TIMI-2910 file (N, C-alpha, C, CB; in pm, 1 decimal, decimal comma, always signed):
<rs>
+----------+----------+----------+----------+----------+----------+----------+----------+----------+----------+----------+----------+------+
!      n_x !      n_y !      n_z !     ca_x !     ca_y !     ca_z !      c_x !      c_y !      c_z !     cb_x !     cb_y !     cb_z ! resn !
+----------+----------+----------+----------+----------+----------+----------+----------+----------+----------+----------+----------+------+
! +13897,7 !  +7645,1 ! +15868,4 ! +13880,1 !  +7587,7 ! +15759,1 ! +13902,4 !  +7693,2 ! +15639,4 ! +13750,8 !  +7524,5 ! +15765,1 !  Met !
! +13977,7 !  +7635,3 ! +15595,1 ! +14003,1 !  +7664,8 ! +15462,0 ! +13945,9 !  +7672,9 ! +15326,5 ! +14065,5 !  +7612,8 ! +15448,6 !  Asn !
! +13965,0 !  +7781,0 ! +15202,2 ! +13831,7 !  +7765,5 ! +15099,9 ! +13830,7 !  +7598,1 ! +15033,0 ! +13850,2 !  +7898,6 ! +14947,9 !  Val !
! +13952,6 !  +7568,9 ! +15021,4 ! +13963,9 !  +7422,9 ! +14977,0 ! +13871,9 !  +7331,7 ! +15029,2 ! +14088,0 !  +7368,9 ! +15007,8 !  Glu !
! +13898,5 !  +7336,0 ! +15176,0 ! +13815,6 !  +7232,0 ! +15296,2 ! +13686,1 !  +7249,5 ! +15283,9 ! +13843,4 !  +7260,2 ! +15458,2 !  Glu !
! +13621,9 !  +7381,7 ! +15238,4 ! +13491,5 !  +7434,3 ! +15241,5 ! +13436,5 !  +7391,7 ! +15146,0 ! +13475,6 !  +7560,8 ! +15245,7 !  Leu !
! +13525,6 !  +7375,7 ! +15008,4 ! +13462,3 !  +7327,0 ! +14895,4 ! +13457,5 !  +7176,4 ! +14903,5 ! +13530,3 !  +7374,6 ! +14772,8 !  Lys !
! +13535,7 !  +7127,1 ! +14978,7 ! +13520,5 !  +6971,9 ! +14958,0 ! +13362,3 !  +6949,2 ! +15046,6 ! +13680,3 !  +6869,1 ! +15039,5 !  Glu !
! +13352,0 !  +7011,3 ! +15171,5 ! +13246,9 !  +7022,2 ! +15293,4 ! +13115,6 !  +7045,4 ! +15195,9 ! +13280,8 !  +7168,9 ! +15421,3 !  Tyr !
! +13116,5 !  +7132,8 ! +15137,9 ! +12975,4 !  +7186,3 ! +15050,3 ! +12946,7 !  +7072,3 ! +14950,5 ! +13000,0 !  +7345,6 ! +14951,8 !  Leu !
! +13038,1 !  +7013,0 ! +14883,7 ! +13023,3 !  +6922,4 ! +14774,9 ! +12980,8 !  +6782,8 ! +14850,9 ! +13166,3 !  +6913,0 ! +14682,4 !  Lys !
! +13022,6 !  +6752,5 ! +14946,4 ! +12970,8 !  +6634,3 ! +15057,1 ! +12816,8 !  +6676,1 ! +15096,1 ! +13078,5 !  +6632,2 ! +15217,6 !  Lys !
! +12799,9 !  +6770,1 ! +15180,3 ! +12669,7 !  +6774,4 ! +15269,9 ! +12584,7 !  +6858,3 ! +15161,2 ! +12688,3 !  +6858,3 ! +15441,2 !  His !
! +12580,5 !  +6927,5 ! +15050,7 ! +12509,9 !  +7022,2 ! +14986,0 ! +12330,6 !  +6972,2 ! +14978,5 ! +12589,8 !  +7038,5 ! +14833,7 !  Lys !
! +12326,3 !  +6833,8 ! +14964,3 ! +12204,6 !  +6808,8 ! +14991,4 ! +12128,2 !  +6841,0 ! +15106,0 ! +12198,5 !  +6708,0 ! +14979,0 !  Asp !
! +12201,7 !  +6799,1 ! +15212,2 ! +12156,9 !  +6795,6 ! +15352,5 ! +12139,6 !  +6956,4 ! +15421,7 ! +12273,7 !  +6702,6 ! +15437,0 !  Glu !
! +12229,1 !  +7006,6 ! +15395,8 ! +12206,6 !  +7142,1 ! +15379,6 ! +12120,8 !  +7232,6 ! +15317,7 ! +12280,6 !  +7170,0 ! +15347,9 !  Ile !
! +12081,9 !  +7187,8 ! +15205,7 ! +11929,5 !  +7243,0 ! +15113,7 ! +11858,3 !  +7209,2 ! +15183,0 ! +11877,3 !  +7192,8 ! +14971,0 !  Arg !
! +11827,2 !  +7105,7 ! +15198,7 ! +11731,8 !  +7028,0 ! +15273,7 ! +11667,6 !  +7116,6 ! +15420,4 ! +11817,5 !  +6882,5 ! +15315,2 !  Phe !
! +11792,7 !  +7140,6 ! +15539,6 ! +11764,5 !  +7184,6 ! +15614,0 ! +11771,3 !  +7335,5 ! +15615,5 ! +11809,9 !  +7124,7 ! +15682,1 !  Gln !
! +11768,1 !  +7384,4 ! +15521,1 ! +11744,3 !  +7586,9 ! +15466,8 ! +11588,0 !  +7554,1 ! +15414,2 ! +11888,0 !  +7677,6 ! +15275,4 !  Ile !
! +11546,8 !  +7463,6 ! +15333,1 ! +11424,1 !  +7443,1 ! +15305,3 ! +11356,9 !  +7429,6 ! +15420,3 ! +11406,6 !  +7345,7 ! +15225,7 !  Arg !
! +11350,9 !  +7373,5 ! +15516,7 ! +11261,5 !  +7339,1 ! +15635,5 ! +11276,7 !  +7438,6 ! +15726,7 ! +11289,7 !  +7207,8 ! +15702,4 !  Lys !
! +11354,2 !  +7516,4 ! +15728,0 ! +11379,8 !  +7602,5 ! +15823,2 ! +11448,8 !  +7548,3 ! +15946,1 ! +11265,3 !  +7660,8 ! +15853,6 !  Arg !
! +11538,1 !  +7466,0 ! +15928,8 ! +11601,7 !  +7382,3 ! +16028,0 ! +11742,9 !  +7417,2 ! +16035,8 ! +11585,6 !  +7237,3 ! +15998,4 !  Lys !
! +11814,6 !  +7489,9 ! +15968,6 ! +11947,2 !  +7493,8 ! +15911,6 ! +12014,3 !  +7586,1 ! +16029,5 ! +11953,0 !  +7559,4 ! +15745,7 !  Tyr !
! +12076,2 !  +7553,9 ! +16118,8 ! +12118,4 !  +7656,1 ! +16224,4 ! +12304,8 !  +7699,1 ! +16170,0 ! +12100,4 !  +7562,9 ! +16414,4 !  Gln !
! +12360,4 !  +7770,3 ! +16151,5 ! +12484,6 !  +7829,9 ! +16103,9 ! +12557,9 !  +7805,4 ! +16233,4 ! +12477,4 !  +7991,1 ! +16050,1 !  Gln !
! +12691,3 !  +7749,4 ! +16236,5 ! +12761,6 !  +7749,3 ! +16359,2 ! +12822,4 !  +7906,5 ! +16372,0 ! +12881,2 !  +7626,1 ! +16357,5 !  Ala !
! +12846,0 !  +7934,0 ! +16517,7 ! +12891,1 !  +8061,0 ! +16525,1 ! +13039,2 !  +8123,5 ! +16481,7 ! +12871,5 !  +8081,5 ! +16646,1 !  Pro !
! +13028,0 !  +8221,7 ! +16421,2 ! +13202,8 !  +8271,0 ! +16365,0 ! +13288,8 !  +8287,9 ! +16484,6 ! +13215,7 !  +8439,8 ! +16275,9 !  Ala !
! +13404,3 !  +8253,1 ! +16434,9 ! +13536,2 !  +8282,9 ! +16564,3 ! +13503,2 !  +8473,2 ! +16567,6 ! +13771,7 !  +8224,3 ! +16484,1 !  Leu !
! +13532,8 !  +8503,7 ! +16701,4 ! +13525,8 !  +8652,2 ! +16674,2 ! +13640,3 !  +8696,0 ! +16738,0 ! +13397,9 !  +8728,3 ! +16725,2 !  Arg !
! +13744,7 !  +8764,0 ! +16686,4 ! +13871,1 !  +8811,1 ! +16724,5 ! +13873,8 !  +8960,8 ! +16732,0 ! +13972,6 !  +8761,9 ! +16632,5 !  Val !
! +13926,5 !  +9009,7 ! +16856,9 ! +13942,6 !  +9161,1 ! +16841,1 ! +14084,3 !  +9198,6 ! +16792,1 ! +13915,0 !  +9235,3 ! +16980,1 !  Glu !
! +14071,3 !  +9292,9 ! +16702,1 ! +14209,0 !  +9360,0 ! +16683,7 ! +14228,9 !  +9484,2 ! +16743,9 ! +14239,8 !  +9381,3 ! +16548,8 !  Ile !
! +14383,0 !  +9445,4 ! +16800,9 ! +14387,5 !  +9590,1 ! +16852,6 ! +14418,3 !  +9705,0 ! +16773,7 ! +14474,5 !  +9598,8 ! +16947,5 !  Pro !
! +14389,6 !  +9836,6 ! +16826,3 ! +14421,9 !  +9944,4 ! +16709,8 ! +14519,5 ! +10036,1 ! +16773,8 ! +14285,0 ! +10034,4 ! +16653,1 !  Lys !
! +14584,5 ! +10114,2 ! +16729,2 ! +14657,2 ! +10180,3 ! +16804,4 ! +14551,1 ! +10322,8 ! +16823,8 ! +14810,9 ! +10195,4 ! +16735,3 !  Glu !
! +14639,5 ! +10383,3 ! +16941,7 ! +14537,8 ! +10505,7 ! +16962,4 ! +14580,8 ! +10620,4 ! +16916,5 ! +14503,3 ! +10535,2 ! +17097,6 !  Arg !
! +14533,5 ! +10745,5 ! +16847,2 ! +14565,8 ! +10875,2 ! +16810,6 ! +14544,1 ! +10957,8 ! +16921,7 ! +14494,4 ! +10920,5 ! +16697,8 !  Glu !
! +14645,4 ! +11024,1 ! +16915,6 ! +14638,5 ! +11153,6 ! +17026,1 ! +14570,9 ! +11242,9 ! +16968,8 ! +14771,7 ! +11224,7 ! +17072,5 !  Asn !
! +14446,2 ! +11291,4 ! +17027,8 ! +14390,9 ! +11404,2 ! +16971,9 ! +14440,7 ! +11556,7 ! +17016,8 ! +14253,3 ! +11387,6 ! +16997,7 !  Ala !
+----------+----------+----------+----------+----------+----------+----------+----------+----------+----------+----------+----------+------+
</rs>
């Protein structure tokens, strides 16, 4: 989801999200975790 899609999603669902947060029922979807390979430095 890009920023523009997020903006539209929040506009459509803001009341429902606020209600769920206030009632402590809101459950965030897990974020996608990506491993970033790093070059190893020789010590």
